[in-house]
N, C-alpha and C positions, 0 to 999 in steps of 0.2 A: 450422407449425413447432412442434416439441416444446419443452416448458418447459426441458429440459436443454440443448437447443441455444441457446435464447435466453440462458440464464444464461452459457453458455460464451462467446457473442459479447460479452455485456456485460463479462465479465472481461477479454477481450482488448482491448476498447475502453478499459477502465480502465488496463490495462498500456501502452496506446499513448500515454498522457499522460506526458511526461518527469517532471513533478513527482511524480505518483503512483508512477512507477517508482523514483524516488529515495527516496521515503518507504518503500516496501517494502524496499529494500536497507538503509536505515538501521535499520528495525525488525527486520531479520534478525539484526543484530549485538546489539541489546539493546532493552529496553523504554525508551520515552521519553515525556515529557510534551509537550503541544502546543507550548508555547513553545520547548522544545529542538529539536523537529522544525523549527519555523518558522525558528529561527536557523540551523540546519544547512543548510536548503535556500534560505535567503535570501528568504523570502516572509513576508508579513504573517500574523499569527496567524489572522485571519479567513479568509484565503485557504486557509491550511493546514487549518483546521477543515472547510472545504467539501470538500477533497480527502479528508480522513480520513472524513467522513461517507459519501462514495461507497464507499470501501474497506470501511467498516463494514457498509453496506447490502448489499454483495456477499459479506459473511462472510469477508473476507480478513483483517481486523484485528478485535481485540476491545479493550475498554478496561476499566480499573478506576479508580475515583475514590479519591483519598486527600486528604481535606480539600478544598481549593479546586483541586487539580490533577487532571487527567485523564491517565492513563498508557495508552499504546497499545502493543500487541505484536501480532505475527503470530498469527493463529488457527491456521493450518496452514503448516508449513514447506515443504509440497509446492510452493507457489507459487514459492519460490526455485529449486527444482529445474527447474520449467518455464522460468523466466527464464534460468537458466544454460544449459539445453538450447537455447533459442532463440538465445542469444548464440553458442553453439558452432556451430550449423548455419547461422546467418546472418552470423556475423562474417567479417571479411576478413583474419584473421591467418594 
């Protein structure tokens, strides 16, 4: 299997997790720190950090540090387009 195919499969696996899906949607609206994300998705900060690491490793999000805070944002807005397209073709509306 080609590396590009493996990466695509891993991205779809990441999007298959409801928590990561929510995180991506939150970060589409604005940059957020880990604790804000954790509060918004009602998860512990440690759990949220694990999900963010997966998204970071897949190059979906990036982060900047500001003092003791780590702020995350989407690296590429195209991921939202992909999610919206999937919602459109697979939705039951």
